[in-house]
C-alpha positions in Angstrom: 0.1 -0.1 0.0 1.1 3.4 -1.1 1.4 6.0 2.1 0.4 9.7 1.1 3.6 11.5 -0.5 5.6 14.5 1.9 4.5 17.6 -0.8 7.5 19.8 -1.1 7.9 22.5 -2.5 9.2 21.8 -5.4 6.4 18.9 -6.2 4.2 21.5 -5.6 5.5 24.0 -7.9 5.2 20.8 -10.3 1.3 20.1 -9.7 0.9 23.9 -10.5 3.0 23.9 -13.7 0.8 20.9 -14.6 -2.7 21.6 -13.6 -3.5 24.7 -12.4 -5.3 26.5 -15.2 -4.8 30.0 -13.7 -5.3 33.8 -15.0 -4.6 37.4 -14.2 -7.9 37.9 -12.1 -7.0 35.2 -9.6 -3.5 35.6 -9.4 -4.0 39.3 -8.6 -6.5 38.9 -5.8 -4.4 36.2 -4.5 -1.3 38.8 -4.3 -3.2 41.8 -2.5 -5.0 38.9 -0.1 -1.7 37.6 0.8 -0.4 41.3 2.0 -3.1 42.0 4.2 -2.7 40.8 8.0 -3.2 37.6 8.2 -4.2 37.0 4.5 -1.4 34.5 3.5 -2.7 31.9 6.3 -6.3 33.1 5.4 -5.8 32.8 1.8 -7.3 29.7 -0.6 -4.9 27.5 -2.1 -5.2 27.9 -6.0 -5.4 24.5 -6.7 -8.2 24.6 -3.8 -10.1 27.3 -5.6 -9.8 25.1 -8.8 -11.1 22.1 -6.8 -13.7 24.0 -6.0 -14.8 25.1 -9.2 -14.5 21.6 -10.8 -16.9 20.0 -7.7 -19.6 23.1 -8.4 -19.5 21.9 -12.3 -19.6 17.9 -11.4 -22.7 19.1 -9.4 -24.3 20.6 -12.0 -24.8 23.7 -9.4 -26.8 26.6 -9.9 -27.1 27.6 -6.4 -24.1 27.5 -4.2 -23.4 29.1 -0.6 -19.8 30.2 0.9 -19.8 30.7 4.2 -16.7 33.1 5.2 -16.3 35.7 2.0 -12.8 37.5 3.1 -12.0 38.9 -0.3 -14.1 36.8 -2.2 -11.4 34.1 -3.9 -13.9 31.1 -3.3 -17.2 33.2 -4.2 -15.5 33.7 -7.5 -14.3 30.5 -8.2 -17.5 28.7 -7.4 -19.5 31.6 -9.6 -17.1 30.5 -12.3 -18.8 27.3 -12.5 -22.5 28.3 -12.6 -24.6 29.1 -15.5 -25.2 33.4 -16.2 -28.6 32.6 -14.1 -26.4 30.9 -11.3 -26.4 32.5 -7.8 -23.7 32.1 -5.1 -24.7 33.3 -1.7 -21.8 34.4 0.4 -21.5 35.9 3.6 -19.3 37.0 6.1 -19.3 38.9 9.7 -18.1 42.3 8.3 -17.5 44.1 5.1 -14.4 45.0 5.6 -12.8 43.4 2.8 -15.8 43.8 0.3 -14.1 46.2 -1.8 -11.5 44.4 -3.1 -13.7 41.1 -3.4 -16.1 43.2 -5.6 -13.7 44.9 -7.5 -12.1 41.3 -8.7 -16.1 39.8 -9.0 -16.2 42.7 -11.5 -13.0 41.9 -13.3 -14.1 38.3 -13.7 -17.7 39.3 -15.1 -18.9 36.9 -12.3 -20.4 39.9 -10.4 -24.0 39.8 -11.4 -23.5 35.6 -9.9 -22.9 36.9 -6.6 -25.0 38.0 -3.5 -22.9 39.6 -0.5 -24.2 39.1 2.5 -22.8 40.5 6.0 -24.0 38.7 9.2 -23.3 35.9 11.2 -23.3 32.7 9.0 -25.7 30.6 11.3 -28.0 33.3 11.1 -27.4 33.7 7.5 -28.2 29.9 6.7 -31.3 29.8 9.0 -32.4 33.1 6.9 -31.8 31.4 3.5 -33.8 28.3 4.8 -36.4 30.7 5.5 -35.9 32.3 1.8 -35.2 29.2 -0.2 -36.1 26.1 2.2 -34.8 23.0 2.5 -33.2 21.0 -0.4 -32.8 24.1 -2.3 -28.6 24.3 -2.7 -26.4 22.4 -5.0 -23.2 23.0 -2.9 -21.7 24.8 0.4 -18.3 25.7 1.3 -17.6 26.1 4.7 -14.4 28.2 5.5 -14.6 30.9 8.5 -14.5 30.6 12.4 -13.4 27.0 13.7 -15.7 27.1 16.7 -18.7 27.4 14.4 -18.1 24.7 11.9 -20.5 22.0 13.6 -23.2 24.6 13.7 -22.4 25.9 9.8 -22.5 22.2 8.9 -25.9 21.3 10.1 -27.6 24.4 8.5 -25.6 23.9 5.2 -26.8 20.3 5.3 -30.2 21.5 5.6 -30.3 23.8 2.8 -28.2 21.4 0.5 -30.3 18.9 -1.7 -29.6 15.0 -1.5 -26.9 14.5 -3.9 -25.3 17.9 -3.2 -21.8 18.7 -1.3 -20.7 20.5 1.5 -17.0 20.9 1.1 -15.4 22.0 4.7 -11.7 23.8 4.7 -9.4 23.5 6.8 -10.1 20.0 8.8 -6.3 19.4 9.7 -5.9 22.6 10.6 -1.9 23.0 10.3 -2.2 19.7 11.5 -2.6 20.7 15.0 -5.5 17.9 15.0 -2.9 14.7 16.0 -0.7 17.0 18.2 -2.1 16.3 21.8 -0.4 19.2 23.5 -2.8 21.5 21.0 -5.9 22.3 23.0 -7.0 25.6 22.1 -10.7 26.1 21.0 -10.2 25.7 17.1 -8.2 22.3 17.5 -10.7 21.0 19.7 -13.7 22.2 17.4 -12.0 20.8 14.1 -11.2 17.6 16.4 -15.0 17.2 17.2 -16.3 17.6 13.9 -14.5 15.2 12.0 -15.1 12.5 14.6 -18.4 13.4 14.1 -18.4 13.6 10.5 -17.2 9.8 10.7 -20.2 8.6 12.3 -22.5 10.8 10.8 -24.9 8.5 8.3 -26.4 11.5 6.6 -23.4 11.9 4.2 -20.8 9.9 2.7 -16.9 11.6 3.2 -14.2 11.8 2.5 -11.3 14.0 4.0 -8.2 15.1 1.4 -4.9 15.6 2.9 -4.5 18.6 0.3 -3.8 21.9 1.4 -4.7 22.2 5.0 -7.5 19.1 5.0 -10.5 19.4 2.6 -13.5 17.3 3.8 -16.2 16.1 1.2 -19.5 15.6 2.4 -22.0 14.2 0.1 -26.1 14.4 1.5 -27.7 10.7 0.9 -30.1 10.2 -1.1 -33.3 9.5 0.8 -34.5 6.1 1.2 -37.5 5.1 -1.0 -40.5 3.7 1.9 
């Protein structure tokens, strides 16, 4: 049985060389984000953005939810996979970086597909459940405060249709999940979520050892009675 490779800088550069389909708008947004306080740590990796776009396309997504906007990189990638009448509802607790996000959404010609909302993610998900109803979303992406992940997952799962995806970022949390000495609230929350998802029979899951850990949770089809 082959073991997981250690991804060196050279190997990551090779992966990007042979598989990354990048452009000026995405590169510019990553560069601007990396210069912000904590931006490099919070930035979605380019290959993860490309994966999100691919997953949304595979789902045939028309409606997507993005919890944790920051500078709008993930929302941009997701919006690119949608038809012209599709929508990404993205939310953040404040609009501090929304000017950067909107500028790049406009440059990428996807601004009309993105509905940006300011507010607590749990409340935004609850509002969407009232507005749209259950099973009304094709894909949800969660990349926000880690202590809220379990609540975000539950809110997203109610919204996502059977066969749809909930994608959760940072589920390896810089490797701290395997460090017994790491007992900070974020690490404890992610460990608890991972263990919960392992046993949650509402979804099929895989945790990808990519980037900082990405969990894909596919909502199961309802059994016919």
